[in-house]
LODREN-124068 format. One record per residue: residue number from 0; x, y, z of N, C-alpha, C in turn; residue in three letters. Coordinates in steps of 0.001 Angstrom, whole numbers, plus 500000, padded with zeros to 6 digits. Layout:
<sites>
k nxx nyy nzz caxx cayy cazz cxx cyy czz r
NUM X Y Z X Y Z X Y Z ALA .
...
</sites>
This chain:
<sites>
k nxx nyy nzz caxx cayy cazz cxx cyy czz r
0 389682 681721 116328 388930 680570 116118 388985 679819 115029 UNK .
1 388653 678375 115254 388538 677293 114297 387115 677574 113436 UNK .
2 387195 677957 112368 385821 678052 111392 385833 677036 110368 UNK .
3 384601 676141 110532 384549 675250 109611 383784 675752 108436 UNK .
4 383819 675252 106835 382961 675812 106111 382667 674574 104977 UNK .
5 381457 674423 105027 380898 673468 103805 380790 674386 102642 UNK .
6 380933 673566 101590 380901 674563 100218 382078 675677 099807 UNK .
7 383055 675218 100821 384230 676413 100615 384912 676640 099177 UNK .
8 384735 675493 098469 385412 675734 097173 384640 676092 096219 UNK .
9 383233 676917 096480 382388 677420 095449 382774 678647 095580 UNK .
10 381813 679594 094932 381832 680913 094550 382307 681820 095853 UNK .
11 380878 681495 096657 380878 682204 097859 381862 681734 098874 UNK .
12 382057 680353 098914 382844 679842 100034 384270 680383 099934 UNK .
13 384956 680921 098774 386268 681126 098572 386298 682414 099082 UNK .
14 385450 683201 099045 385199 684613 099541 385062 684768 100970 UNK .
15 384358 683621 101595 384187 683817 103242 385453 683126 103403 UNK .
16 386256 682130 103045 387434 681591 103546 388840 682687 103637 UNK .
17 388577 683305 102637 389610 684593 102412 389557 685577 103322 UNK .
18 388066 686030 103553 387874 686880 104866 388037 686377 106158 UNK .
19 387736 685178 106315 388092 684571 107615 389587 684419 107830 UNK .
20 390416 684065 106950 392000 684190 107132 392351 685511 107334 UNK .
21 391848 686636 106784 392406 687839 106788 391993 688450 108128 UNK .
22 391048 687745 108743 390576 688184 110411 391560 687461 111035 UNK .
23 392343 686309 110791 393056 685783 111530 392507 684513 112280 UNK .
24 391376 683816 111551 390751 682687 112060 391395 681644 111269 UNK .
25 391129 680251 111573 391651 679207 110972 390481 678583 110203 UNK .
26 390851 678239 108951 389621 677914 108262 389812 676217 108121 UNK .
27 388951 675513 108292 388790 674106 107833 387671 674084 106824 UNK .
28 388006 673663 105688 387125 673425 104748 386599 671941 104820 UNK .
29 385234 671793 104333 384636 670497 104181 384058 670258 102935 UNK .
30 384443 669396 102180 384112 669064 100598 384028 667485 100572 UNK .
31 383070 667340 099527 382609 665987 099322 383967 665511 098406 UNK .
32 384653 666005 097866 386111 665416 096984 387272 666342 097625 UNK .
33 387530 666010 099063 388698 666817 099478 390017 667023 098668 UNK .
34 390819 667892 098876 391988 668119 098199 392606 669319 098879 UNK .
35 393985 669067 099413 394609 670244 099966 394775 671361 099100 UNK .
36 394664 672634 099589 394443 673875 099016 394864 675040 099663 UNK .
37 395968 675940 098877 396665 676965 099793 395576 677696 100481 UNK .
38 394147 678021 099950 393384 678706 100438 392592 678325 101875 UNK .
39 392866 677418 102035 392435 676865 103466 393574 676069 104608 UNK .
40 393391 676172 105724 394345 675681 106605 394237 674256 106852 UNK .
41 392944 673585 106534 392849 672284 106666 391651 671805 105705 UNK .
42 391515 670809 105082 390611 670196 104198 390186 668786 104879 UNK .
43 388953 668627 105025 388281 667425 105451 387293 666884 104759 UNK .
44 386780 665662 104844 385802 665039 103990 384406 665293 104288 UNK .
45 383737 665429 103365 382216 665581 103621 381365 664634 102927 UNK .
46 381753 663539 102463 381154 662550 101693 380439 662234 102182 UNK .
47 380233 661740 103559 379074 661389 104434 379014 662369 105502 UNK .
48 377963 663287 105472 377853 664125 106524 377664 663521 107922 UNK .
49 377093 662360 107953 376850 661744 109239 377891 661195 109899 UNK .
50 379231 661029 108991 380188 660525 109736 381285 661525 109593 UNK .
51 381361 662915 109051 382348 663862 108951 382901 664219 110379 UNK .
52 384017 664656 110476 384998 665031 111548 384721 666386 111660 UNK .
53 383925 666834 112342 383735 668360 112860 384589 668619 114034 UNK .
54 385508 667696 114738 386163 667911 115997 386946 669168 115948 UNK .
55 386665 669965 116870 387654 671355 117023 386975 672398 116450 UNK .
56 386121 672162 115544 385464 673609 114985 384675 674213 116102 UNK .
57 384727 675416 115935 384169 676409 117026 383137 677355 116342 UNK .
58 382970 677587 115018 381920 678017 114323 381710 677213 113052 UNK .
59 380501 677132 112977 380248 676291 111471 379541 677350 110594 UNK .
60 380194 677590 109394 379536 678014 108184 379073 677478 107185 UNK .
61 377678 677290 106836 376990 675931 106116 376579 676475 104804 UNK .
62 377440 676276 103741 376990 677143 102293 376782 675959 101345 UNK .
63 376826 674652 101514 376645 673481 100573 375249 673311 099873 UNK .
64 375166 673357 098849 373652 673087 098324 373837 672983 096767 UNK .
65 372716 672310 096233 372696 672236 094748 372393 673649 094051 UNK .
66 372998 673879 093055 372875 675119 092251 371262 675521 092112 UNK .
67 370778 676420 092012 369594 676708 091867 369163 676863 090228 UNK .
68 369997 677742 089528 369829 677556 088144 369993 676222 087298 UNK .
69 369297 676040 086383 369436 674854 085663 368155 674501 085170 UNK .
70 367738 673618 084618 366326 672928 083907 365787 672364 085357 UNK .
71 364605 673062 085601 363751 672454 086812 362987 671423 086387 UNK .
72 363590 670358 086325 362913 669125 086060 362444 668570 087747 UNK .
73 361650 667649 087607 361208 666966 089210 362399 666904 089928 UNK .
74 363428 665837 089104 364520 665744 089760 365455 666683 090151 UNK .
75 365765 667775 089423 366335 668929 089869 365817 669669 091034 UNK .
76 364504 669781 090895 363805 670356 092102 364186 669778 093514 UNK .
77 363766 668487 093275 364148 667662 094560 365654 667710 095098 UNK .
78 366771 667725 094129 367842 667877 094696 368187 668983 095445 UNK .
79 367562 670242 094651 367686 671563 095291 367298 671508 096700 UNK .
80 366020 670862 096989 365194 670495 098144 366339 669710 099302 UNK .
81 366416 668478 098770 367338 667782 099598 368676 668064 099945 UNK .
82 369422 668824 099008 370676 669176 099233 370479 670161 100662 UNK .
83 369598 671014 100577 369442 672025 101589 368782 671566 103071 UNK .
84 367657 670972 102762 366797 670622 104058 367590 669228 104854 UNK .
85 367527 668407 103686 368121 667077 104407 369536 667173 104738 UNK .
86 370637 667799 103658 371645 668047 103886 372021 668949 105223 UNK .
87 371316 669974 105472 371504 670771 106583 370825 670021 108026 UNK .
88 369938 668900 107798 369523 668373 108913 370658 667282 109329 UNK .
89 371248 666747 108580 372219 665840 108506 373481 666516 109499 UNK .
90 373749 667554 108921 374929 668256 109425 374811 668537 110969 UNK .
91 373499 669243 111217 373065 669645 112512 373136 668181 113367 UNK .
92 372619 667035 112971 372718 666176 113693 373941 665607 114146 UNK .
93 374959 665570 113212 376418 665252 113302 376747 666284 114243 UNK .
94 376871 667648 113912 377554 668575 115173 376616 668101 116387 UNK .
95 375624 668055 116423 375107 667854 118011 375636 666422 118818 UNK .
96 376037 665671 117964 376927 664395 118682 378342 664770 119223 UNK .
97 378898 665851 119035 380021 666171 119166 380172 666338 120692 UNK .
98 381391 666198 121531 381374 666347 122871 381361 667791 122890 UNK .
99 382000 668487 122330 382053 670000 122187 381675 670603 121020 UNK .
100 380468 670780 120831 379770 671252 119525 379959 672857 119453 UNK .
101 379894 673126 118205 380570 674667 117703 379406 675660 118457 UNK .
102 379956 676915 118761 379330 677689 119504 378212 678309 118804 UNK .
103 378493 678344 117198 377648 679057 116278 377436 678493 114992 UNK .
104 376209 678270 114676 375979 677909 113203 375548 678834 112418 UNK .
105 376132 679385 111308 375758 680326 110170 375323 679556 108886 UNK .
106 374083 679644 108842 373464 678720 107566 373229 679810 106521 UNK .
107 373412 679241 105171 372913 680188 104155 371230 679823 104121 UNK .
108 370805 680645 103447 369160 680632 103203 368874 681447 101985 UNK .
109 367701 681867 101670 367578 682377 100224 366432 683729 100504 UNK .
110 366705 684570 099749 365709 685747 099791 364272 685042 099289 UNK .
111 364338 684266 098451 363200 683615 098005 362296 683278 099166 UNK .
112 362677 683118 100408 362022 682828 101702 360297 683781 101393 UNK .
113 360663 684914 100975 359457 685926 101062 358601 685822 099790 UNK .
114 359046 684924 098628 358282 684767 097746 357917 685932 096765 UNK .
115 356736 685990 096435 356770 687446 095400 355868 688474 096224 UNK .
116 356233 689598 096466 355747 690724 097466 355579 692055 096996 UNK .
117 355843 692253 095524 355437 693297 095023 356412 694569 095617 UNK .
118 355732 695517 096138 356607 696773 096488 356801 696814 098013 UNK .
119 356264 695802 098698 356378 695864 099988 357795 695537 100346 UNK .
120 358112 696470 101563 359512 696569 102351 359658 695083 103113 UNK .
121 360466 694544 102952 360680 693319 103700 361745 693053 104597 UNK .
122 361382 692922 105974 362201 693073 107077 362168 691606 107636 UNK .
123 363228 691415 108373 363323 689742 108785 361795 689199 109547 UNK .
124 361080 690220 110015 359830 689677 110394 358742 689400 109560 UNK .
125 358805 689569 108147 358107 689545 107136 357645 687926 107293 UNK .
126 356471 687830 106678 355792 686307 106445 356461 685586 105463 UNK .
127 356443 684300 105459 356926 683612 104277 356001 683758 103320 UNK .
128 356556 683698 101992 355805 683616 101084 355574 682554 100280 UNK .
129 354914 682483 099044 354219 681369 098507 355425 680874 097225 UNK .
130 355354 679550 096966 356197 679504 095787 357292 678074 096311 UNK .
131 357763 677544 095431 358637 676162 095533 360055 676799 096328 UNK .
132 360607 677784 096005 361502 678100 096870 361253 678608 097879 UNK .
133 360103 679439 098223 359865 679888 099700 359752 678449 100365 UNK .
134 359224 677690 100116 358802 676269 100796 360129 675799 101336 UNK .
135 361158 675841 100156 362419 675326 100469 363243 675939 101687 UNK .
136 363071 677246 101549 363668 678023 102611 363156 677920 103871 UNK .
137 362085 677712 103909 361459 677568 105230 361799 676379 106046 UNK .
138 361811 675255 104933 362050 673916 105741 363757 674000 106067 UNK .
139 364286 674775 104996 365930 674811 105340 366351 675482 106845 UNK .
140 365440 676697 106868 365709 677348 107926 365337 676740 109167 UNK .
141 364023 675740 109300 363986 675007 110115 364818 674025 110740 UNK .
142 365407 673338 109431 366336 672273 109752 367676 673103 110488 UNK .
143 367973 674160 110121 369426 674857 110585 368964 675048 112047 UNK .
144 367481 675646 112608 367326 675934 113885 367127 674795 114811 UNK .
145 367371 673707 114237 367439 672525 115118 368524 672448 116032 UNK .
146 369610 673253 115446 371034 673511 116185 370747 674415 117388 UNK .
147 369763 674943 117708 369590 675889 118943 369628 675318 120163 UNK .
148 369697 673780 120102 369849 673232 121201 371273 673236 121757 UNK .
149 372276 673488 120891 373722 673592 121379 374470 674737 120988 UNK .
150 373802 675776 119958 374619 676698 119396 373776 677874 118990 UNK .
151 374260 679023 118938 373391 680219 118514 373271 680097 116940 UNK .
152 372215 680176 116528 372011 680039 114695 371607 681038 114190 UNK .
153 372131 681429 112933 372082 682546 112124 371417 682013 110849 UNK .
154 370483 682482 110234 370264 682018 108721 370246 683294 107944 UNK .
155 371282 683314 107015 371597 684594 106207 370781 684402 104890 UNK .
156 369753 685069 104585 368979 685086 103699 369466 685824 102470 UNK .
157 370030 684928 101494 370914 685833 100382 370211 685950 099100 UNK .
158 370452 687216 098487 369812 687624 097150 370985 687148 096170 UNK .
159 370867 687777 095019 371935 687621 094089 373243 688219 094537 UNK .
160 374252 687594 094212 375590 688007 094865 376263 688373 093764 UNK .
161 376995 689591 093674 377780 689839 092536 379019 690087 093160 UNK .
162 379906 689543 092420 381417 689581 092521 382199 688848 091294 UNK .
163 383492 689035 091274 384227 688460 090241 384771 687095 090606 UNK .
164 384703 686213 089404 385169 684687 089667 383949 683714 089838 UNK .
165 382684 684208 089448 381542 683208 089564 380107 683974 089911 UNK .
166 379387 683169 090097 377956 683718 090591 377390 684236 089354 UNK .
167 376405 685127 089699 375454 685942 088607 376297 686737 087493 UNK .
168 377241 687130 087901 378123 688154 086888 378358 687403 085896 UNK .
169 379128 686369 085771 379685 685999 084662 378837 685778 083469 UNK .
170 377765 685001 083711 376731 685098 082500 375906 686266 082156 UNK .
171 375818 687121 083137 375285 688504 082859 376224 689250 082085 UNK .
172 377506 689462 082458 378441 690175 081631 378330 689679 080331 UNK .
173 378558 688499 080050 378436 688016 078531 377331 688307 077727 UNK .
174 376243 688303 078312 374849 688587 077702 374692 690216 077436 UNK .
175 375262 690964 078436 375358 692496 078131 376175 693047 077463 UNK .
176 377600 692348 077309 378426 692863 076391 378266 692457 074908 UNK .
177 377347 691609 074558 376918 691057 073490 375754 692333 073133 UNK .
178 375519 692998 073692 374238 694008 073711 372958 693397 073612 UNK .
179 372842 692114 074386 371549 691186 074400 370713 691643 075698 UNK .
180 371439 692309 076598 370539 692542 077972 369563 693192 077701 UNK .
181 368501 693310 078743 367203 693903 078708 366518 693331 080009 UNK .
182 365552 694306 080493 364669 693949 081395 363844 692773 081425 UNK .
183 363539 692103 082546 363058 690661 082393 361369 691259 082980 UNK .
184 360261 690693 082079 359127 691032 082553 358902 692394 082283 UNK .
185 357981 693013 083413 357764 694358 083234 358881 695271 083768 UNK .
186 359976 694529 084284 361121 695177 084853 360651 695977 086366 UNK .
187 359267 695946 086623 359053 696546 087999 359378 695765 089075 UNK .
188 359878 694369 089163 359865 693576 090290 361416 693925 090861 UNK .
189 361197 693878 092209 362306 694374 093234 363309 693321 093155 UNK .
190 364685 693802 093084 365798 692778 093332 366666 693140 094161 UNK .
191 366786 692246 095070 367772 692543 096285 369358 691942 095796 UNK .
192 370436 692442 096209 371381 692079 095692 372703 692219 096818 UNK .
193 373920 691676 096712 374985 692209 097748 376424 691711 096903 UNK .
194 377335 692507 097090 378774 692222 096636 379020 691234 097635 UNK .
195 379871 690217 096870 380676 688814 097309 381452 689433 098576 UNK .
196 382135 690334 098635 383107 690659 099822 382152 691078 101163 UNK .
197 381178 691856 100605 380120 692226 101821 379652 691080 102467 UNK .
198 379043 689996 101672 378363 689008 102211 379432 688038 102976 UNK .
199 380662 687760 102475 381801 687226 103335 382052 687825 104700 UNK .
200 381939 689205 104519 382068 689966 105763 380954 689690 106757 UNK .
201 379741 689846 106048 378490 689665 106943 378494 688051 107698 UNK .
202 379031 687066 106858 379098 685696 107327 380002 685345 108611 UNK .
203 381044 686342 108442 382209 686329 109687 381684 687259 110923 UNK .
204 381045 688260 110457 380142 689103 111483 379234 688373 112365 UNK .
205 378538 687460 111717 377456 686723 112297 378226 685563 113250 UNK .
206 379378 685396 112651 379993 684427 113658 380507 684659 115089 UNK .
207 380896 686108 114716 381532 686889 115858 380762 687955 116845 UNK .
208 379377 688097 116100 378418 689045 117009 377616 688330 117693 UNK .
209 377794 688085 118961 377003 687255 119676 375206 687699 119732 UNK .
210 375012 689119 119580 373555 689671 119541 372902 688998 118187 UNK .
211 373308 688554 117408 372828 688096 115968 372438 686751 116126 UNK .
212 371302 686741 116067 370678 685233 115784 369331 685225 114966 UNK .
213 368860 684027 114558 367855 684022 113534 367935 684525 112416 UNK .
214 366966 684618 111505 366881 685201 110084 367684 686877 109773 UNK .
215 368582 686755 108871 369214 688000 108753 369219 688176 107204 UNK .
216 368413 689252 106832 368393 689765 105181 370096 690168 104921 UNK .
217 370681 689303 103982 372112 689264 104013 372336 690197 102409 UNK .
218 371536 691355 102444 371701 691966 101294 372211 693442 101601 UNK .
219 372486 693999 100394 372819 695522 100401 371668 696575 100864 UNK .
220 371921 697880 101311 370938 698665 101893 369868 699112 100621 UNK .
221 370175 698963 099722 369256 699717 098730 369036 698563 097427 UNK .
222 367719 698182 097633 367462 697327 096524 367094 698147 095361 UNK .
223 366988 697446 094149 366649 698248 093000 365422 697123 092363 UNK .
224 364880 697960 091315 363910 697335 090309 364939 696615 089369 UNK .
225 364412 695549 088612 365032 695005 087583 365216 696020 086460 UNK .
226 364312 696758 086204 364469 697799 085149 365814 698682 085447 UNK .
227 365570 698951 086682 366937 699774 087091 368289 699106 087201 UNK .
228 368173 698074 087497 369376 697058 087668 369880 696735 086072 UNK .
229 368871 696588 085199 369379 696495 083760 370047 697790 083075 UNK .
230 369584 699024 083694 370361 700098 083262 371416 700343 083900 UNK .
231 371832 699907 084802 373084 700237 085609 374105 699364 084888 UNK .
232 373827 697853 084538 374698 697330 083992 374820 697646 082685 UNK .
233 373954 697537 082025 374211 698358 080643 375286 699629 080561 UNK .
234 375043 700381 081408 375849 701570 081508 377278 701193 081815 UNK .
235 377428 700321 082475 378771 699969 083346 379501 699209 082046 UNK .
236 378697 698580 081141 379713 697835 080084 379382 698781 078540 UNK .
237 378939 699826 078941 378659 700840 077426 378105 699961 076436 UNK .
238 376932 699341 076655 376032 698634 075591 374592 699293 075983 UNK .
239 373835 699119 074827 372476 699266 074953 371791 697929 075678 UNK .
240 370732 698115 076184 369835 697107 077076 368531 696821 076381 UNK .
241 368534 696475 074884 367297 696650 073969 366550 695339 073720 UNK .
242 366888 694423 074496 366204 693242 074477 365596 692543 075656 UNK .
243 364013 693181 075804 363434 692619 077039 362882 691220 076960 UNK .
244 363006 690635 077976 362303 689243 077891 360885 689307 078501 UNK .
245 359583 688798 077582 358529 688977 077911 358227 688041 079315 UNK .
246 357350 688567 080096 356976 687496 081279 356516 686417 080721 UNK .
247 355765 686249 079567 355044 685127 079060 356216 684086 078812 UNK .
248 357173 684580 078050 358424 683779 077705 359047 683015 078744 UNK .
249 359373 683977 079885 359832 683195 081088 358981 682281 081820 UNK .
250 357521 682663 081609 357084 681371 082195 356648 680020 081505 UNK .
251 357116 680030 080226 357020 678843 079570 358463 677816 080235 UNK .
252 359337 678571 080938 360361 677742 081444 359942 676651 082424 UNK .
253 360415 675360 082074 359914 674284 082834 359896 674473 084318 UNK .
254 359024 673596 085106 359090 673572 086421 358802 674812 087181 UNK .
255 358510 675968 086655 358175 677034 087604 359562 677918 087653 UNK .
256 360364 677676 086958 361947 678429 086829 361414 680097 087016 UNK .
257 360323 680177 086115 360292 681715 086282 360272 682458 087394 UNK .
258 359863 681789 088621 359891 682364 089704 361249 683119 090332 UNK .
259 362289 682310 089771 363713 683048 090251 363892 684371 089529 UNK .
260 363070 684875 088235 363217 685913 087534 362079 686955 087613 UNK .
261 361227 686363 088074 359961 687531 088033 359493 687721 089284 UNK .
262 359661 687108 090470 359578 687459 091901 360062 688897 092409 UNK .
263 359129 689558 093155 359701 690908 093620 360161 690794 095111 UNK .
264 361310 691050 095203 361570 690986 096795 362411 692329 097161 UNK .
265 361652 693120 098024 362405 694503 098150 362733 694309 099843 UNK .
266 363940 693672 099848 364330 693134 101293 365349 694342 101713 UNK .
267 365198 694607 103079 365861 695605 103879 366650 695149 104907 UNK .
268 368041 695185 105115 368960 694614 106001 368846 694879 107422 UNK .
269 367714 694979 108152 367346 695458 109183 368168 694844 110608 UNK .
270 368179 693800 110402 368860 693040 111532 370272 693197 111613 UNK .
271 370937 693293 110371 372538 693352 110166 372588 694798 110613 UNK .
272 372082 695694 110412 372147 697182 110337 372141 697531 111911 UNK .
273 370898 696866 112660 370701 697123 113981 372101 696541 114925 UNK .
274 372760 695579 114404 373603 695029 115077 375035 695635 114900 UNK .
275 375097 696513 114101 376214 697362 114085 377162 697011 112319 UNK .
276 376594 696225 111570 377190 695689 110338 377567 697188 109510 UNK .
277 378653 697246 108832 378791 698572 107839 379098 697995 106500 UNK .
278 378569 698348 105523 378762 697723 104462 379974 698711 103609 UNK .
279 380593 697774 102736 381651 698352 102212 381305 698851 100778 UNK .
280 380267 697910 100262 379902 698179 098823 378370 698251 098714 UNK .
281 377696 699644 099123 376587 699761 098998 375794 700214 097917 UNK .
282 376568 700986 096862 376153 701396 095812 376352 700485 094458 UNK .
283 375109 700112 093821 375280 699128 092903 375897 699810 091732 UNK .
284 375836 701177 091313 376456 701558 090173 378193 701335 090180 UNK .
285 378536 701667 091353 380086 701319 091780 380462 699950 091501 UNK .
286 379457 699043 092160 379718 697815 092219 379568 697039 090553 UNK .
287 378625 697794 089806 378466 697106 088481 379695 697826 087834 UNK .
288 380508 698756 087960 381593 699075 087122 382511 698238 087528 UNK .
289 383110 697846 088848 383990 696847 089272 383730 695211 088889 UNK .
290 382524 694877 088592 382380 693371 088614 381780 693431 087028 UNK .
291 381223 694124 086576 381130 694092 084812 382126 694665 084015 UNK .
292 382778 695835 084596 383539 696403 083777 385036 696361 084046 UNK .
293 385342 695726 085230 386602 695563 085702 387151 696748 086275 UNK .
294 386518 697795 086463 387025 699130 087119 386858 699079 088812 UNK .
295 387820 699927 089216 387747 699930 090904 387230 701260 091343 UNK .
</sites>
């Protein structure tokens, strides 16, 4: 299968591309600054999504988007929303113009769709929550859903992704190895997570599994509280975690960025499990030793 990937040069994109090629698919990477790379079979320009050449792509994986972390100025927040909502809308419009559009669009989304939900167990049918990111995710999924007129559409609601080579693991590793790790706020908020390899496998599973459509919680089966996560990472790097960050301090971050760290999302991967997906990395303690301490 010819699989197109936007954001293919990013942290998650590289895992997805590697998994696609491992399965025997041909990978066409789309980039705003295209350059040939051995990791991809072909690279095409995405400088103007409305004029991009998507011909021959049978499945489209859409990962591109402005990074969430950073100083949440009004300009940053608009870039987050525009890159996901308007970028996805432009992509779908262009794909719909093809004589032979892709059969499936698998689009990234975020676990922030659910907002702050305490101890509630969140399956895909749960209602949207409140907050800036929840609103962005709602619009983002709606933009992807416009492709349903020509393709099967899957939106992978993604939590914190743990893997080597980028993502949340790199800054967390530095903080914890310095002995500066600690819970955030009360530590009672639930955190969903997934290993980057399992996320890549789930993207390809969504391309191949015809029964899968709509929102999918792209998470490992066992969410943990922030306190539990902190303890697991500290044990993995053999350091104490004595520096909690008070909720009040996080709420001083500009633009409402505190929601990234304090919202509670106890998400369960009901749709993926029902479709037969099998996780290779379901145990956070094992993942933490690999990702944070370099063990296998």
